[in-house]
C-alpha positions in Angstrom: -2.7 -5.1 -2.3 -2.5 -3.2 0.9 -2.2 0.4 2.1 -1.2 0.9 5.8 -0.3 3.9 7.9 -3.0 6.1 6.6 -5.5 8.0 8.8 -8.4 5.9 10.1 -11.9 6.0 8.6 -11.0 8.2 5.6 -12.3 7.9 2.1 -9.9 7.3 -0.7 -9.2 6.0 -4.2 -7.7 2.9 -5.7 -6.0 3.8 -8.9 -4.4 1.6 -11.5 -3.4 2.0 -15.1 -0.9 0.8 -17.7 1.0 4.1 -17.9 3.6 5.3 -15.5 3.8 9.1 -14.9 5.4 11.3 -12.3 3.2 14.3 -11.7 4.2 16.4 -8.7 1.1 17.6 -6.8 2.8 20.4 -4.9 1.4 23.1 -7.2 -2.1 21.8 -6.4 -1.4 22.1 -2.6 -0.2 18.6 -1.9 3.4 19.0 -1.1 5.4 15.8 -1.1 2.7 13.9 -3.0 2.9 12.7 -6.6 0.6 11.0 -9.0 2.6 8.0 -10.3 0.2 6.2 -12.5 -2.2 7.3 -15.3 -5.5 5.5 -14.6 -7.2 7.5 -17.4 -8.4 6.6 -20.0 -7.5 2.9 -19.9 -7.2 2.2 -16.2 -9.4 1.9 -13.1 -10.3 4.4 -10.4 -12.4 3.0 -7.6 -13.6 4.5 -4.3 -12.5 2.9 -1.1 -11.9 3.8 2.6 -9.5 3.1 5.3 -10.5 1.0 8.3 -10.0 1.8 12.0 -6.3 1.1 11.8 -5.8 3.2 8.6 -5.5 0.2 6.4 -7.0 -0.8 3.1 -6.5 -4.4 1.9 -7.8 -5.8 -1.4 -7.4 -9.2 -3.0 -7.6 -8.7 -6.8 -7.6 -11.8 -8.9 -5.7 -11.8 -12.2 -7.5 -13.6 -15.0 -5.7 -16.5 -16.6 -5.5 -14.7 -20.0 -2.4 -15.1 -22.1 -2.9 -11.6 -23.5 -2.0 -10.2 -20.0 1.4 -11.8 -20.0 4.1 -9.2 -19.9 1.7 -6.4 -19.1 2.8 -3.9 -16.4 0.1 -2.3 -14.3 0.9 0.7 -12.2 -1.1 1.0 -8.9 -1.4 3.8 -6.3 -3.7 4.8 -3.4 -5.0 8.3 -2.6 -6.5 9.1 0.8 -8.7 12.2 1.5 -7.5 14.0 4.6 -8.5 17.7 4.9 -5.8 18.2 7.6 -2.9 16.8 5.6 -2.4 19.7 3.2 -4.4 22.4 1.3 -5.5 20.0 -1.4 -6.8 17.5 1.3 -5.3 14.5 -0.4 -2.2 12.3 0.3 -0.9 9.6 -2.1 0.9 6.4 -1.5 4.1 5.3 -3.2 3.5 3.7 -6.6 3.6 0.0 -7.3 4.6 -1.6 -10.6 3.0 -5.0 -11.1 4.4 -7.1 -13.9 2.1 -10.0 -14.9 4.1 -13.1 -15.7 3.4 -16.8 -15.8 
């Protein structure tokens, strides 16, 4: 999974969950940004940071577990940038990952 085009050397979050949502963050001060996955309570939120080119790249193995077949995981990045908006956060587009054989 990769994020590109973000500001260089900024902290952020990797977020993934099994529920898709569409929460507009404009009322919180992040106009144009939305939370498109619900990582809580069953998902994952991990800290990360962009490199000098504004990129984050992660290889995430998917276990060979038949119980995962047909599961859809929704993933999104958030990057902390105090200059972007009053909330100081920007979000990526969402990604739906359907696990299949």
